[in-house]
C-alpha positions as CSV (number, residue, x, y, z in Angstrom):
1,M,36.8,7.6,-9.2
2,T,36.3,5.3,-12.2
3,S,33.2,5.7,-14.3
4,P,32.8,2.4,-16.1
5,L,29.5,3.5,-17.7
6,A,30.7,6.9,-18.9
7,G,29.5,7.6,-22.4
8,R,26.7,4.9,-22.1
9,R,23.0,5.7,-22.4
10,I,20.6,3.7,-20.3
11,V,16.8,3.9,-20.7
12,M,14.8,2.2,-17.9
13,T,11.4,1.9,-16.4
14,A,10.3,1.7,-12.8
15,G,7.2,1.8,-10.6
16,P,3.7,0.6,-11.4
17,T,1.4,1.7,-14.2
18,L,-2.0,3.1,-13.6
19,E,-4.8,2.1,-15.9
20,A,-7.9,4.3,-15.5
21,I,-11.4,2.9,-15.1
22,D,-12.9,6.3,-14.5
23,P,-11.7,9.6,-13.0
24,V,-11.7,8.0,-9.5
25,R,-10.8,4.3,-10.0
26,F,-7.9,2.5,-11.6
27,I,-6.1,-0.8,-12.0
28,S,-2.6,-0.9,-10.6
29,N,-0.3,-2.9,-8.4
30,R,1.8,-2.7,-5.2
31,S,5.1,-1.7,-6.8
32,S,6.8,1.2,-4.9
33,G,9.4,1.9,-7.5
34,K,12.2,1.7,-4.9
35,Q,14.3,-0.9,-6.7
36,G,14.1,0.8,-10.0
37,Y,14.9,4.2,-8.6
38,A,17.9,2.8,-6.7
39,L,19.1,1.1,-9.9
40,A,18.8,4.4,-11.9
41,S,20.9,6.1,-9.2
42,A,23.5,3.4,-9.2
43,C,23.9,3.5,-13.0
44,A,24.2,7.3,-12.9
45,E,26.8,7.0,-10.2
46,L,28.9,4.8,-12.5
47,G,28.8,7.5,-15.2
48,A,25.8,6.5,-17.4
49,E,23.4,8.9,-18.9
50,V,20.1,7.6,-17.5
51,V,16.6,8.2,-18.6
52,L,14.1,6.8,-16.1
53,V,10.5,6.4,-17.3
54,S,8.5,6.1,-14.1
55,G,4.9,5.2,-13.3
56,P,3.2,6.9,-10.3
57,T,5.3,6.7,-7.2
58,A,5.9,8.7,-4.0
59,L,9.6,8.9,-4.6
60,N,11.7,11.9,-5.5
61,D,13.4,12.0,-8.9
62,P,16.9,10.4,-8.6
63,A,19.7,12.9,-8.7
64,G,21.6,13.0,-12.0
65,V,18.8,11.1,-13.8
66,E,16.4,12.4,-16.4
67,T,13.0,11.3,-15.1
68,V,9.9,11.1,-17.3
69,R,6.7,10.7,-15.3
70,I,3.8,8.8,-17.0
71,E,0.7,6.9,-15.8
72,S,-0.4,4.2,-18.3
73,A,1.5,1.3,-20.0
74,R,0.8,2.8,-23.4
75,D,2.3,6.1,-22.2
76,M,5.3,4.2,-20.8
77,L,6.0,2.5,-24.1
78,A,5.8,5.7,-26.0
79,A,8.2,7.4,-23.6
80,V,10.7,4.6,-23.8
81,E,10.6,4.6,-27.6
82,T,11.1,8.4,-27.7
83,A,14.1,8.0,-25.4
84,L,15.9,5.5,-27.7
85,P,18.5,4.8,-29.0
86,A,20.3,3.5,-25.9
87,D,23.1,1.1,-25.1
88,V,21.0,-0.6,-22.4
89,F,17.3,-0.9,-21.7
90,I,16.1,-2.1,-18.2
91,A,12.4,-2.9,-17.7
92,V,12.1,-2.8,-13.9
93,A,8.5,-1.4,-13.9
94,A,5.6,-3.6,-12.8
95,V,3.4,-2.9,-15.9
96,A,-0.2,-3.8,-15.6
97,D,-0.9,-6.6,-18.0
98,W,-4.5,-5.5,-18.6
99,R,-6.4,-2.2,-18.9
100,P,-10.1,-1.4,-19.1
101,A,-11.4,-1.6,-22.7
102,E,-13.0,1.8,-22.0
103,A,-12.0,4.5,-19.6
104,H,-15.1,6.4,-18.5
105,D,-14.9,10.2,-18.4
106,R,-17.3,10.4,-15.3
107,K,-17.4,8.4,-12.1
108,I,-19.3,5.2,-12.5
109,K,-22.0,5.0,-9.8
110,G,-21.7,1.7,-8.0
111,N,-25.0,2.1,-6.1
112,K,-26.9,2.3,-9.4
113,G,-25.3,-0.9,-10.8
114,E,-23.5,1.0,-13.5
115,M,-20.2,-0.9,-13.0
116,G,-21.5,-4.2,-14.2
117,S,-18.7,-6.4,-15.6
118,L,-15.4,-4.7,-16.5
119,A,-14.2,-5.5,-20.0
120,L,-10.4,-5.7,-20.2
121,V,-7.9,-5.6,-23.0
122,E,-4.1,-6.5,-23.0
123,N,-1.6,-3.7,-22.6
124,P,1.5,-3.5,-24.8
125,D,4.3,-5.8,-23.8
126,I,7.1,-3.2,-23.4
127,L,10.0,-5.6,-22.7
128,K,9.1,-7.8,-25.6
129,T,8.6,-4.8,-27.9
130,I,12.0,-3.4,-27.2
131,S,13.7,-6.9,-27.2
132,Q,12.4,-7.6,-30.7
133,R,13.1,-4.3,-32.3
134,K,14.7,-4.6,-35.7
135,D,16.2,-1.1,-35.4
136,E,17.6,0.7,-32.4
137,R,17.6,-2.4,-30.2
138,P,19.8,-1.7,-27.3
139,G,22.9,-4.0,-27.0
140,L,21.7,-5.2,-23.6
141,V,18.0,-5.6,-22.8
142,I,17.1,-6.6,-19.2
143,G,13.8,-7.5,-17.8
144,F,12.6,-8.0,-14.2
145,A,10.4,-10.8,-12.9
146,A,8.5,-10.5,-9.7
147,E,7.5,-14.0,-8.7
148,T,5.9,-15.8,-5.7
149,H,7.1,-19.4,-6.4
150,E,9.4,-21.3,-8.7
151,V,11.2,-18.0,-9.2
152,E,14.1,-19.1,-11.4
153,D,12.0,-21.4,-13.6
154,H,9.6,-18.6,-14.3
155,A,12.5,-16.3,-15.0
156,R,13.9,-18.7,-17.6
157,Q,10.5,-19.0,-19.3
158,K,10.1,-15.2,-19.4
159,L,13.6,-14.9,-20.8
160,A,12.6,-17.1,-23.7
161,R,9.2,-15.5,-24.3
162,K,10.5,-11.9,-24.3
163,G,13.7,-12.4,-26.2
164,C,15.7,-10.3,-23.8
165,D,19.3,-10.9,-22.6
166,W,18.8,-11.1,-18.8
167,I,15.9,-11.5,-16.4
168,V,16.5,-10.2,-12.9
169,A,14.1,-12.3,-10.8
170,N,13.0,-11.7,-7.2
171,D,10.7,-13.5,-4.9
172,V,7.9,-11.1,-3.8
173,S,5.9,-13.5,-1.7
174,G,7.1,-11.7,1.4
175,D,7.7,-8.0,2.0
176,V,9.8,-7.1,-1.1
177,M,7.1,-5.0,-2.9
178,G,7.1,-1.8,-1.0
179,G,9.9,-3.0,1.4
180,D,13.5,-1.9,1.6
181,E,15.3,-5.1,1.0
182,N,15.6,-7.6,-1.8
183,A,17.4,-10.7,-3.1
184,I,17.8,-11.4,-6.8
185,A,18.8,-14.0,-9.3
186,I,20.1,-12.7,-12.7
187,V,19.2,-15.3,-15.3
188,S,20.7,-15.4,-18.7
189,S,20.7,-18.0,-21.4
190,D,23.7,-19.8,-20.0
191,D,24.1,-18.6,-16.4
192,V,22.4,-17.7,-13.1
193,W,24.0,-15.3,-10.7
194,R,22.4,-15.0,-7.2
195,S,22.7,-12.3,-4.6
196,Q,22.2,-12.5,-0.8
197,R,19.4,-10.5,0.7
198,A,20.4,-6.8,1.1
199,S,19.1,-3.3,0.9
200,K,17.6,-2.3,-2.4
201,P,20.4,0.3,-3.0
202,E,23.0,-2.4,-2.3
203,I,21.2,-4.8,-4.8
204,A,21.1,-1.9,-7.3
205,G,24.8,-1.4,-7.0
206,L,25.5,-5.1,-7.6
207,I,23.3,-5.1,-10.7
208,A,24.9,-1.9,-12.0
209,Q,28.4,-3.4,-11.7
210,R,27.3,-6.4,-13.7
211,I,25.8,-4.2,-16.3
212,A,29.0,-2.3,-16.6
213,Q,31.0,-5.5,-17.0
214,A,28.6,-6.7,-19.7
215,V,28.6,-3.4,-21.6
216,V,32.4,-3.4,-21.8
217,E,32.2,-7.0,-23.3
218,T,29.2,-6.7,-25.6
219,C,28.2,-3.1,-26.4
């Protein structure tokens, strides 16, 4: 069996992040982590050394993958930076854009009106941070974009904003988040590659093969 990613190190993220409001409540999203975990497995099967930084999911750690479990966006960025250097970085995780300005150490009592208005602050932009590193920038930096409309247009805009090499875009207006199937468009500065709808492991295999091709050419 050929191992086209043998000797290559891939750091990637998956799942949601969880941003605490108090010990009971939090801000998060519907990401299941299924596509990211499938991609970690697919890259490992092609011979890569894979470090998966995962937010909270109900999934088992992928076989043959070093999995680092975290909760918040700040913890995710710290774990990613600790795992560098790498040949490839893949930001699959659905990172919460915002977090509470203050995480309370006791439960806020709603019936006493303690919640009031919730002040929010921006979370670190993990994809942009890694894309713009002056040192230890991976040779291939890939982001994911979960969109509900104008999917490829939004992906091109995100590619320009983040400074990464690819955006893997998918339409999540249906049952993709939490579901078992997906369809993607891989958007780069000069090309778009589109898949048919398939199972998430099948989609992961297609992405991993394209990563292997790109690594041979560029890394």
